[in-house]
Backbone as JSON, one array per atom type, in Angstrom:
{
  "sequence": "MRGEVCIGTASLLSFIATLLLMFAHIGSTNHNAIARGIGLITVNVSSLAAGLVAATGDQSPGFYSNTPQDPLGQHRGVRRVYQWGFYGYCGFIDRASGAGVCTAEGNSSFGYPFNPKGAIIADAPANYTTLLDLLIQQPTPFGMIDRNKSTSVAGFAFIFIGSLSTALAFLTGLIRNSYTFSAALVLSIFGAFTTLIGAAIWTALIGAMKPEGNIIVATNTKIGITTAYGTALWLIWTAWVAMLLSIAPYFLTCYTYLRRRSGY",
  "N": [[-37.49, -10.61, -12.98], [-35.56, -8.86, -13.92], [-34.67, -7.65, -11.56], [-33.35, -9.8, -10.32], [-31.2, -10.24, -12.02], [-29.88, -7.82, -11.75], [-29.19, -7.73, -8.98], [-27.58, -9.95, -8.88], [-25.46, -9.16, -10.54], [-24.51, -6.91, -9.12], [-23.76, -8.11, -6.7], [-21.72, -9.81, -7.59], [-19.82, -7.94, -8.5], [-19.27, -6.62, -6.09], [-18.18, -8.72, -4.65], [-15.86, -9.25, -6.15], [-14.5, -6.83, -5.75], [-14.13, -6.94, -2.97], [-12.49, -9.21, -2.76], [-10.2, -8.37, -4.16], [-9.37, -6.27, -2.51], [-8.77, -7.69, -0.2], [-6.48, -9.09, -0.99], [-4.82, -6.9, -1.39], [-4.5, -6.08, 1.24], [-3.02, -8.14, 2.41], [-0.53, -7.84, 1.41], [3.02, -7.66, 1.63], [3.15, -8.74, 4.18], [4.57, -10.99, 4.76], [7.44, -12.86, 3.48], [6.74, -14.67, 1.51], [5.84, -16.08, -1.75], [3.42, -14.94, -2.68], [2.7, -12.76, -0.93], [5.02, -11.14, -1.04], [4.94, -10.26, -3.59], [3.04, -8.36, -3.62], [2.68, -5.11, -2.86], [2.52, -1.74, -1.58], [4.36, 0.24, -2.23], [7.6, 0.18, -3.67], [10.91, 0.52, -2.72], [13.97, 1.02, -3.99], [17.24, 0.74, -3.09], [19.68, -0.06, -3.99], [21.72, 1.27, -5.23], [22.46, 3.17, -3.46], [24.73, 3.1, -1.82], [26.77, 3.66, -3.64], [26.09, 6.28, -4.24], [26.54, 7.41, -1.77], [29.3, 7.09, -1.49], [30.15, 8.7, -3.62], [29.29, 11.18, -2.71], [30.72, 11.6, -0.36], [33.31, 10.77, -0.72], [34.45, 8.7, 0.58], [34.9, 5.17, 1.06], [32.42, 2.52, 1.45], [32.33, 0.09, 3.22], [30.6, -2.82, 4.38], [28.1, -1.69, 4.29], [25.73, -2.74, 3.21], [23.51, -5.41, 4.14], [24.14, -8.87, 3.92], [22.89, -11.06, 4.79], [20.0, -12.76, 4.68], [18.11, -13.19, 6.79], [18.67, -11.36, 8.78], [17.51, -9.29, 11.37], [15.27, -6.5, 10.96], [15.86, -2.96, 11.4], [17.93, -2.89, 13.27], [20.47, -2.02, 12.77], [21.95, -3.79, 11.2], [22.71, -3.68, 8.61], [21.94, -2.19, 5.48], [19.15, -3.06, 3.44], [18.75, -4.06, 0.04], [16.37, -3.68, -1.34], [13.29, -2.33, -0.37], [9.95, -2.82, 0.72], [6.69, -1.69, 1.2], [3.69, -2.41, 3.03], [0.3, -2.45, 4.33], [0.5, -3.32, 6.95], [3.09, -3.46, 7.76], [6.56, -3.6, 6.73], [8.91, -4.9, 4.31], [12.31, -6.01, 3.98], [14.61, -6.71, 1.53], [17.27, -8.78, 0.47], [17.4, -9.98, -1.96], [14.77, -9.49, -3.84], [13.37, -10.94, -5.8], [13.81, -13.67, -5.27], [12.84, -13.77, -2.76], [14.52, -13.47, -0.61], [14.82, -12.25, 2.36], [13.38, -10.34, 5.1], [10.37, -9.54, 6.96], [8.69, -7.0, 8.79], [6.12, -7.53, 9.74], [6.07, -10.24, 10.16], [6.91, -10.83, 12.69], [6.07, -8.79, 14.32], [3.5, -7.27, 13.71], [1.72, -4.31, 12.73], [-1.19, -2.39, 13.06], [-2.14, -0.52, 10.44], [0.51, 0.36, 9.56], [2.96, 2.87, 9.69], [4.33, 4.71, 6.94], [7.64, 5.12, 6.47], [10.27, 5.6, 4.97], [12.87, 6.76, 5.1], [13.51, 6.55, 7.83], [13.51, 3.75, 8.08], [15.67, 2.96, 6.47], [17.86, 4.26, 7.72], [17.7, 3.05, 10.23], [18.51, 0.5, 9.63], [21.07, 0.83, 8.67], [24.58, 0.48, 9.35], [25.97, 1.79, 12.41], [27.96, 3.74, 11.99], [27.24, 5.01, 9.67], [24.87, 6.36, 9.96], [24.59, 9.14, 10.57], [25.64, 10.34, 8.26], [23.81, 9.43, 6.34], [21.5, 10.64, 7.27], [22.06, 13.29, 6.72], [22.35, 13.15, 3.98], [19.85, 12.27, 2.99], [17.78, 14.57, 2.96], [15.63, 16.73, 4.94], [13.98, 18.68, 3.48], [13.13, 17.35, 1.15], [10.41, 15.26, 0.0], [10.83, 12.55, 0.61], [12.34, 12.61, 2.89], [10.68, 13.69, 4.81], [9.63, 12.75, 7.59], [7.55, 12.81, 9.63], [5.35, 13.81, 8.18], [5.05, 11.84, 6.17], [4.43, 9.61, 7.73], [1.96, 10.32, 9.02], [0.31, 10.86, 6.79], [0.28, 8.4, 5.41], [-0.94, 6.71, 7.29], [-3.45, 7.89, 7.48], [-4.38, 7.47, 4.86], [-4.49, 4.66, 4.88], [-6.51, 4.28, 6.82], [-8.85, 5.24, 5.55], [-8.98, 3.42, 3.39], [-9.23, 1.0, 4.76], [-11.72, 1.33, 6.05], [-13.28, 1.55, 3.75], [-12.89, -1.01, 2.72], [-14.14, -2.65, 4.64], [-16.77, -1.69, 4.37], [-17.36, -2.43, 1.75], [-17.22, -5.24, 1.89], [-19.32, -5.68, 3.68], [-21.43, -4.69, 2.15], [-21.54, -6.6, 0.13], [-22.23, -8.94, 1.64], [-24.64, -8.12, 2.84], [-26.23, -7.7, 0.6], [-26.82, -10.27, -0.16], [-29.0, -11.09, 1.25], [-32.29, -11.18, 0.52], [-34.28, -8.69, 0.37], [-36.06, -5.55, 0.29], [-35.05, -3.79, 2.19], [-32.48, -4.71, 2.92], [-31.26, -4.55, 0.45], [-31.29, -1.82, 0.05], [-29.6, -1.07, 2.12], [-27.24, -2.29, 1.22], [-26.8, -0.75, -1.06], [-26.27, 1.81, 0.05], [-23.97, 1.17, 1.54], [-22.22, 0.39, -0.49], [-21.88, 2.77, -1.91], [-20.75, 4.38, 0.09], [-18.44, 2.86, 0.63], [-17.1, 2.99, -1.85], [-16.58, 5.71, -1.94], [-14.91, 6.23, 0.35], [-12.77, 4.5, -0.2], [-11.82, 5.61, -2.56], [-10.8, 8.06, -1.61], [-8.75, 7.14, 0.11], [-7.11, 5.68, -1.7], [-6.36, 7.73, -3.42], [-4.87, 9.34, -1.68], [-2.68, 7.65, -1.06], [-1.64, 7.26, -3.64], [-0.83, 9.87, -4.32], [1.05, 10.26, -2.29], [3.04, 8.33, -2.87], [3.75, 9.18, -5.42], [4.95, 11.59, -4.79], [7.35, 10.74, -3.8], [8.94, 9.97, -5.91], [10.62, 11.95, -7.28], [12.89, 11.93, -5.67], [14.83, 10.21, -6.61], [16.12, 11.67, -8.55], [17.86, 13.43, -7.41], [20.98, 14.99, -7.33], [24.05, 14.09, -6.07], [26.71, 14.26, -6.47], [29.07, 15.03, -9.11], [27.51, 14.02, -12.01], [26.33, 11.91, -10.63], [23.68, 10.32, -9.11], [21.52, 10.13, -6.19], [20.84, 7.49, -5.69], [18.47, 6.24, -4.99], [15.46, 4.78, -5.84], [11.98, 4.74, -6.53], [8.86, 2.94, -6.82], [5.5, 2.41, -7.89], [3.46, 0.04, -6.23], [2.0, -3.29, -6.62], [-0.23, -3.6, -4.97], [-1.46, -1.1, -4.86], [-2.57, -0.81, -7.41], [-4.38, -2.91, -7.31], [-6.15, -1.9, -5.43], [-7.19, 0.35, -6.75], [-8.45, -0.94, -8.9], [-10.34, -2.42, -7.49], [-11.84, -0.29, -6.55], [-13.02, 0.63, -8.93], [-14.66, -1.58, -9.49], [-16.37, -1.39, -7.27], [-17.6, 1.06, -7.82], [-18.95, 0.45, -10.17], [-20.79, -1.34, -9.17], [-22.73, 0.15, -7.95], [-24.84, 1.12, -9.6], [-26.34, -1.29, -10.42], [-27.14, -2.11, -7.82], [-28.77, 0.03, -7.14], [-30.8, -0.18, -9.12], [-31.83, -2.64, -8.37], [-32.91, -2.06, -5.82], [-34.87, -0.22, -6.63], [-36.51, -1.86, -8.24], [-37.46, -3.81, -6.39], [-38.77, -2.18, -4.55], [-40.81, -1.2, -6.12], [-42.2, -3.55, -6.53], [-43.13, -4.05, -3.94], [-44.87, -1.95, -3.7], [-46.78, -2.61, -5.44], [-46.68, -2.02, -8.12]],
  "CA": [[-36.25, -11.16, -13.55], [-34.57, -7.79, -14.0], [-34.1, -7.48, -10.22], [-32.43, -10.9, -10.05], [-29.98, -9.99, -12.8], [-29.19, -6.66, -11.17], [-28.57, -8.06, -7.69], [-26.49, -10.88, -9.18], [-24.34, -8.37, -11.05], [-23.99, -6.1, -8.03], [-23.07, -9.0, -5.75], [-20.47, -10.26, -8.21], [-18.87, -6.83, -8.48], [-18.86, -6.4, -4.69], [-17.31, -9.83, -4.28], [-14.57, -9.02, -6.8], [-13.85, -5.73, -5.05], [-13.72, -7.44, -1.65], [-11.36, -10.12, -2.95], [-9.03, -7.57, -4.53], [-8.92, -5.53, -1.33], [-8.15, -8.66, 0.71], [-5.11, -9.32, -1.47], [-4.05, -5.67, -1.12], [-4.21, -6.01, 2.67], [-2.02, -9.13, 2.84], [0.76, -7.52, 0.81], [4.19, -7.36, 2.46], [3.04, -9.27, 5.55], [5.66, -11.95, 4.89], [8.25, -12.89, 2.27], [6.41, -15.76, 0.59], [5.71, -15.65, -3.15], [2.24, -14.1, -2.9], [2.75, -11.5, -0.17], [6.11, -10.27, -1.46], [4.59, -9.71, -4.9], [2.0, -7.35, -3.45], [3.09, -4.05, -1.96], [2.05, -0.42, -1.97], [5.48, 0.97, -2.83], [8.9, -0.47, -3.61], [12.02, 1.48, -2.65], [15.21, 0.34, -4.36], [18.41, 1.52, -2.65], [20.86, -0.85, -4.34], [22.79, 2.18, -5.68], [22.65, 4.21, -2.45], [26.12, 3.07, -1.36], [27.56, 4.39, -4.65], [25.79, 7.69, -4.04], [27.21, 7.83, -0.53], [30.73, 7.18, -1.79], [30.35, 9.87, -4.47], [29.04, 12.4, -1.93], [31.68, 11.78, 0.74], [34.67, 10.42, -1.13], [34.91, 7.55, 1.38], [34.31, 3.88, 0.73], [31.33, 2.16, 2.36], [32.32, -1.35, 3.52], [29.61, -3.27, 5.34], [26.89, -0.87, 4.24], [24.57, -3.61, 2.96], [23.44, -6.73, 4.77], [24.14, -10.01, 3.0], [22.24, -12.17, 5.5], [18.57, -12.51, 4.49], [17.3, -13.24, 8.0], [19.03, -10.33, 9.75], [16.31, -8.51, 11.73], [15.23, -5.12, 10.5], [15.88, -1.91, 12.4], [18.94, -3.1, 14.31], [21.78, -1.6, 12.23], [22.68, -4.95, 10.68], [23.04, -3.47, 7.2], [20.82, -1.76, 4.64], [18.68, -4.03, 2.44], [18.79, -3.44, -1.28], [15.01, -3.32, -1.74], [12.28, -2.28, 0.68], [8.58, -2.81, 0.19], [5.73, -1.39, 2.26], [2.29, -2.78, 2.99], [-0.51, -1.77, 5.34], [0.76, -3.81, 8.3], [4.52, -3.56, 7.99], [7.37, -3.51, 5.51], [9.9, -5.97, 4.12], [13.61, -5.65, 3.46], [15.08, -7.84, 0.75], [18.59, -8.88, -0.17], [17.01, -10.27, -3.34], [13.3, -9.56, -3.79], [12.85, -11.96, -6.71], [13.85, -14.99, -4.62], [12.24, -13.67, -1.43], [15.56, -13.48, 0.42], [14.65, -11.08, 3.2], [12.49, -10.47, 6.25], [9.31, -8.54, 7.03], [8.37, -6.65, 10.18], [4.84, -8.11, 10.11], [6.23, -11.65, 10.51], [7.12, -10.96, 14.13], [5.44, -7.71, 15.09], [2.7, -6.5, 12.78], [1.1, -3.11, 13.28], [-2.4, -2.0, 12.34], [-1.87, 0.76, 9.81], [1.93, 0.64, 9.76], [3.31, 4.14, 9.04], [5.33, 4.7, 5.88], [8.79, 5.93, 6.89], [11.42, 4.98, 4.29], [14.14, 7.29, 5.62], [13.73, 5.94, 9.13], [13.81, 2.33, 7.91], [17.02, 2.83, 5.93], [18.82, 4.66, 8.75], [17.66, 2.06, 11.3], [19.25, -0.68, 9.18], [22.46, 1.17, 8.35], [25.54, 0.41, 10.45], [25.97, 3.03, 13.2], [28.88, 4.76, 11.48], [26.68, 5.63, 8.48], [23.56, 6.97, 10.22], [24.66, 10.6, 10.47], [25.83, 10.68, 6.85], [22.55, 9.2, 5.64], [20.55, 11.66, 7.71], [22.39, 14.5, 5.99], [22.16, 12.9, 2.54], [18.4, 12.25, 2.74], [17.47, 15.77, 3.71], [14.25, 17.01, 5.32], [13.12, 19.38, 2.52], [12.56, 16.45, 0.14], [9.31, 14.44, 0.55], [11.35, 11.29, 1.13], [12.89, 12.84, 4.22], [9.67, 14.26, 5.72], [9.21, 11.58, 8.35], [6.25, 13.0, 10.27], [4.31, 13.93, 7.15], [4.85, 10.54, 5.53], [3.75, 8.73, 8.69], [0.55, 10.71, 9.21], [-0.41, 10.73, 5.52], [0.08, 6.99, 5.1], [-1.92, 6.14, 8.24], [-4.76, 8.41, 7.07], [-4.78, 6.74, 3.66], [-4.87, 3.31, 5.29], [-7.79, 4.32, 7.53], [-9.92, 5.34, 4.56], [-9.07, 2.17, 2.62], [-9.73, -0.03, 5.65], [-13.16, 1.56, 6.18], [-13.86, 1.19, 2.46], [-12.85, -2.47, 2.59], [-15.22, -3.18, 5.48], [-18.06, -1.32, 3.77], [-17.55, -3.24, 0.54], [-17.53, -6.6, 2.33], [-20.68, -5.65, 4.25], [-22.37, -4.52, 1.04], [-21.67, -7.92, -0.5], [-22.97, -9.84, 2.53], [-26.01, -7.61, 3.01], [-26.97, -7.89, -0.64], [-27.22, -11.68, -0.33], [-30.3, -11.24, 1.89], [-33.12, -10.6, -0.53], [-35.47, -7.87, 0.6], [-35.8, -4.17, -0.1], [-34.27, -3.11, 3.22], [-31.07, -5.09, 2.8], [-30.74, -4.01, -0.81], [-31.04, -0.39, 0.29], [-28.38, -0.99, 2.95], [-26.12, -2.63, 0.35], [-26.57, 0.4, -1.92], [-25.61, 2.84, 0.85], [-22.63, 0.71, 1.89], [-21.37, 0.39, -1.69], [-21.55, 4.18, -2.18], [-19.82, 4.82, 1.13], [-17.19, 2.14, 0.42], [-16.43, 3.54, -3.02], [-16.13, 7.06, -1.6], [-13.77, 6.19, 1.26], [-11.65, 3.86, -0.89], [-11.3, 6.61, -3.49], [-9.98, 9.01, -0.86], [-7.54, 6.45, 0.56], [-6.26, 5.37, -2.85], [-5.8, 9.0, -3.91], [-3.83, 9.75, -0.72], [-1.49, 6.81, -1.24], [-1.08, 7.54, -4.96], [-0.13, 11.15, -4.22], [2.21, 10.07, -1.42], [4.09, 7.61, -3.6], [4.19, 10.05, -6.5], [5.84, 12.62, -4.23], [8.65, 10.13, -3.51], [9.69, 9.63, -7.12], [11.71, 12.88, -7.61], [14.07, 11.69, -4.84], [15.84, 9.53, -7.41], [16.79, 12.61, -9.45], [18.76, 14.3, -6.66], [22.4, 14.83, -7.68], [24.9, 14.22, -4.87], [28.07, 14.56, -6.96], [29.05, 15.19, -10.56], [26.95, 12.9, -12.78], [25.96, 10.82, -9.74], [22.43, 10.53, -8.39], [21.54, 9.65, -4.81], [20.79, 6.03, -5.68], [17.19, 5.77, -4.44], [14.37, 4.81, -6.81], [10.72, 4.24, -5.99], [7.92, 2.48, -7.83], [4.18, 2.04, -7.41], [3.35, -1.39, -6.0], [0.83, -3.99, -7.13], [-1.38, -3.4, -4.08], [-2.15, 0.14, -5.2], [-3.4, -1.06, -8.59], [-5.5, -3.74, -6.87], [-7.1, -1.01, -4.75], [-7.88, 1.15, -7.77], [-9.34, -1.84, -9.63], [-11.46, -2.68, -6.58], [-12.69, 0.9, -6.53], [-13.81, 0.6, -10.16], [-15.71, -2.59, -9.29], [-17.34, -0.81, -6.33], [-18.33, 2.1, -8.53], [-19.85, -0.21, -11.13], [-21.83, -2.06, -8.44], [-23.75, 1.07, -7.42], [-25.99, 1.16, -10.5], [-27.22, -2.46, -10.25], [-27.76, -2.07, -6.49], [-29.86, 1.01, -7.21], [-31.88, -0.76, -9.91], [-32.44, -3.69, -7.56], [-33.75, -1.38, -4.83], [-36.01, 0.36, -7.34], [-37.39, -2.95, -8.67], [-38.12, -4.44, -5.24], [-39.7, -1.21, -3.97], [-42.0, -1.2, -7.01], [-42.97, -4.77, -6.25], [-43.82, -3.86, -2.65], [-45.93, -0.97, -3.9], [-47.8, -3.21, -6.3], [-46.63, -1.52, -9.5]],
  "C": [[-35.15, -10.1, -13.6], [-33.89, -7.58, -12.65], [-33.09, -8.56, -9.89], [-31.11, -10.71, -10.79], [-29.17, -8.86, -12.17], [-28.48, -7.02, -9.87], [-27.43, -9.05, -7.89], [-25.24, -10.15, -9.67], [-23.69, -7.55, -9.95], [-23.2, -6.95, -7.04], [-21.75, -9.48, -6.3], [-19.42, -9.16, -8.17], [-18.38, -6.53, -7.07], [-17.92, -7.49, -4.21], [-15.92, -9.66, -4.89], [-13.8, -7.92, -6.08], [-13.33, -6.17, -3.69], [-12.49, -8.33, -1.76], [-10.08, -9.35, -3.29], [-8.48, -6.81, -3.32], [-8.28, -6.46, -0.3], [-6.71, -8.92, 0.3], [-4.24, -8.09, -1.21], [-3.64, -5.6, 0.35], [-3.14, -7.0, 3.1], [-0.63, -8.84, 2.28], [1.82, -7.14, 1.83], [4.03, -7.77, 3.92], [4.07, -10.36, 5.81], [6.38, -12.05, 3.55], [7.95, -14.1, 1.39], [6.05, -15.18, -0.78], [4.54, -14.71, -3.37], [2.39, -12.75, -2.22], [3.86, -10.58, -0.65], [5.85, -9.67, -2.84], [3.56, -8.61, -4.83], [2.48, -6.32, -2.43], [2.56, -2.72, -2.45], [3.13, 0.37, -2.7], [6.76, 0.16, -2.65], [9.98, 0.61, -3.66], [13.32, 0.72, -2.89], [16.4, 1.23, -3.99], [19.71, 0.78, -2.97], [22.02, 0.01, -4.84], [23.09, 3.27, -4.65], [24.09, 4.25, -1.95], [27.02, 3.83, -2.33], [27.33, 5.89, -4.52], [26.48, 8.24, -2.81], [28.7, 8.0, -0.75], [31.02, 8.44, -2.62], [30.21, 11.18, -3.68], [30.13, 12.67, -0.91], [33.12, 11.55, 0.33], [35.23, 9.25, -0.35], [34.22, 6.28, 0.91], [33.27, 3.5, 1.79], [31.28, 0.65, 2.62], [31.25, -1.69, 4.56], [28.31, -2.5, 5.32], [25.64, -1.72, 4.08], [24.66, -4.9, 3.78], [23.43, -7.79, 3.69], [23.51, -11.24, 3.63], [20.73, -11.95, 5.46], [17.76, -12.42, 5.77], [17.74, -12.26, 9.09], [17.78, -9.52, 10.1], [16.42, -7.07, 11.26], [15.32, -4.16, 11.68], [16.91, -2.06, 13.49], [20.36, -2.84, 13.79], [22.63, -2.78, 11.77], [23.09, -4.79, 9.23], [21.79, -3.13, 6.41], [20.44, -2.87, 3.67], [18.58, -3.33, 1.09], [17.41, -2.99, -1.77], [14.1, -3.36, -0.52], [10.9, -2.21, 0.04], [7.6, -2.64, 1.35], [4.35, -1.94, 1.97], [1.54, -2.05, 4.08], [-0.13, -2.16, 6.77], [2.24, -3.99, 8.61], [5.27, -3.38, 6.68], [8.38, -4.65, 5.5], [11.2, -5.38, 3.61], [14.22, -6.86, 2.78], [16.54, -7.68, 0.32], [18.38, -9.12, -1.65], [15.5, -10.47, -3.35], [12.75, -10.68, -4.66], [12.8, -13.34, -6.06], [13.2, -14.97, -3.24], [13.25, -13.69, -0.31], [15.49, -12.19, 1.23], [13.73, -11.37, 4.36], [11.47, -9.34, 6.21], [8.98, -8.25, 8.49], [7.09, -7.33, 10.65], [4.94, -9.58, 10.5], [6.42, -11.83, 12.01], [6.38, -9.93, 14.95], [4.67, -6.81, 14.13], [2.06, -5.32, 13.49], [-0.08, -2.72, 12.42], [-2.21, -0.6, 11.77], [-0.44, 1.19, 10.01], [2.33, 1.91, 9.03], [4.43, 3.98, 8.02], [6.45, 5.66, 6.26], [10.06, 5.36, 6.27], [12.77, 5.47, 4.82], [14.48, 6.64, 6.95], [14.13, 4.49, 9.03], [15.25, 2.13, 7.43], [18.06, 3.17, 6.99], [18.87, 3.64, 9.89], [18.4, 0.78, 10.93], [20.73, -0.41, 8.97], [23.37, 0.98, 9.56], [25.69, 1.78, 11.11], [26.86, 4.12, 12.63], [28.37, 5.47, 10.22], [25.43, 6.46, 8.77], [23.57, 8.49, 10.05], [24.81, 11.05, 9.02], [24.54, 10.52, 6.07], [21.51, 10.25, 6.01], [20.79, 12.97, 6.98], [22.12, 14.35, 4.49], [20.68, 12.92, 2.16], [17.8, 13.4, 3.54], [15.97, 15.99, 3.89], [13.44, 17.72, 4.24], [12.51, 18.49, 1.45], [11.45, 15.61, 0.76], [9.79, 13.14, 1.18], [11.83, 11.45, 2.57], [11.9, 13.4, 5.23], [9.0, 13.15, 6.52], [7.81, 11.73, 8.91], [5.12, 13.08, 9.26], [4.01, 12.59, 6.5], [4.1, 9.58, 6.45], [2.26, 9.06, 8.78], [-0.27, 10.54, 7.94], [-0.7, 9.27, 5.21], [-0.95, 6.34, 6.02], [-3.32, 6.63, 7.88], [-5.27, 7.68, 5.83], [-5.22, 5.32, 3.98], [-6.25, 3.31, 5.95], [-8.95, 4.39, 6.56], [-10.09, 4.04, 3.78], [-9.61, 1.04, 3.49], [-11.24, 0.11, 5.84], [-13.88, 1.19, 4.88], [-13.92, -0.31, 2.25], [-13.97, -3.12, 3.41], [-16.59, -2.89, 4.88], [-18.37, -2.17, 2.55], [-17.92, -4.68, 0.9], [-18.94, -6.68, 2.9], [-21.73, -5.48, 3.17], [-22.61, -5.85, 0.34], [-22.53, -8.86, 0.35], [-24.42, -9.41, 2.7], [-26.85, -7.85, 1.77], [-27.39, -9.32, -0.9], [-28.57, -11.97, 0.32], [-31.32, -10.48, 1.06], [-34.39, -9.96, 0.01], [-35.09, -6.42, 0.37], [-34.93, -3.43, 0.91], [-32.78, -3.45, 3.1], [-30.46, -4.59, 1.5], [-30.45, -2.52, -0.68], [-29.77, -0.2, 1.11], [-27.15, -1.29, 2.11], [-25.77, -1.47, -0.57], [-25.81, 1.49, -1.16], [-24.17, 2.44, 1.18], [-21.7, 0.73, 0.68], [-20.96, 1.82, -2.06], [-20.51, 4.67, -1.18], [-18.45, 4.15, 0.95], [-16.4, 2.68, -0.75], [-15.84, 4.92, -2.7], [-14.88, 7.02, -0.72], [-12.55, 5.53, 0.6], [-11.01, 4.81, -1.89], [-10.38, 7.58, -2.77], [-8.66, 8.35, -0.44], [-6.58, 6.15, -0.57], [-5.61, 6.63, -3.4], [-4.69, 9.49, -2.98], [-2.55, 8.96, -0.94], [-0.83, 7.05, -2.61], [-0.28, 8.83, -4.96], [1.14, 11.02, -3.38], [3.36, 9.39, -2.15], [4.63, 8.46, -4.74], [5.16, 11.12, -6.02], [7.22, 12.07, -3.95], [9.55, 10.02, -4.74], [10.79, 10.63, -7.48], [12.98, 12.68, -6.78], [15.2, 11.06, -5.66], [16.62, 10.45, -8.34], [17.76, 13.55, -8.73], [20.21, 13.97, -6.99], [23.24, 15.07, -6.43], [26.35, 14.51, -5.22], [27.99, 14.64, -8.48], [28.6, 13.91, -11.25], [26.56, 11.71, -11.91], [24.69, 11.17, -8.97], [22.49, 9.84, -7.03], [21.47, 8.13, -4.7], [19.55, 5.46, -5.03], [16.13, 5.88, -5.53], [13.13, 4.2, -6.18], [9.78, 3.84, -7.12], [6.58, 2.15, -7.17], [4.09, 0.52, -7.29], [2.04, -1.97, -6.53], [-0.41, -3.73, -6.28], [-2.16, -2.15, -4.45], [-3.05, -0.05, -6.42], [-4.57, -1.98, -8.25], [-6.58, -2.88, -6.22], [-7.88, -0.18, -5.77], [-8.84, 0.28, -8.59], [-10.56, -2.19, -8.79], [-12.41, -1.49, -6.54], [-13.57, 0.97, -7.78], [-14.96, -0.4, -10.04], [-16.79, -2.08, -8.34], [-18.22, 0.21, -7.03], [-19.36, 1.49, -9.48], [-21.0, -0.93, -10.42], [-22.98, -1.15, -7.98], [-25.0, 1.07, -8.29], [-26.88, -0.08, -10.36], [-27.84, -2.56, -8.86], [-28.94, -1.1, -6.49], [-31.06, 0.45, -7.98], [-32.6, -1.87, -9.15], [-33.38, -3.1, -6.52], [-35.02, -0.85, -5.48], [-37.02, -0.74, -7.72], [-38.15, -3.54, -7.49], [-39.08, -3.47, -4.55], [-40.97, -1.1, -4.82], [-42.86, -2.42, -6.77], [-43.77, -4.64, -4.96], [-45.0, -2.91, -2.79], [-47.02, -1.46, -4.81], [-47.79, -2.71, -7.71], [-45.95, -2.54, -10.4]]
}
């Protein structure tokens, strides 16, 4: 009876972790109510135009796009809020209503690299690109394009491997014998380990972006860029906790079934 309770508990925890990771993966793939509410990081640039005006002394007409369906990356105007997921990013005129577009809706990418500076400059009208490149400077983490790309892809790779391992642990644990329970135990440990690394990488990456908002571009005027941790990151961390908790019942299940095979 103890083995049945343990495997039931382990399977439930693995299922919860798998479900949470699935939701984390669909974040920012489109602008519907569910996907737009789940992202790894939100970058708000609604005050960037004011920062640009303060830094240069020139007005910035046409800086923002007011057409929700304008394609991204074609210098049609900066979006006020950007949100990144694993397979693309979204640009919103108004995030609450979903007025915006996402790259994954037309051209998704496996492990889409995080490049906020590049996304903003690619949307900005051509006459603003040079000014923005100078304003968002390379020494700040926000402006380190190559580092942000490589770090985000590495974090995704670990989380993707962890997601697969967790799903396989759940499925393997449904087959009731000592060999499959042992496999589920190994997969749950491996999944928890790789997910921990990936979540830590993304948490550190997003945390490094936050000081960008404190950069002063003129007297009493900040740059106008703020970042925030997204819901997807908390889903990943919660999934990791569920994975970690599943290891003990998987181990007890293996121990119980091995004792039964040995006749003890």
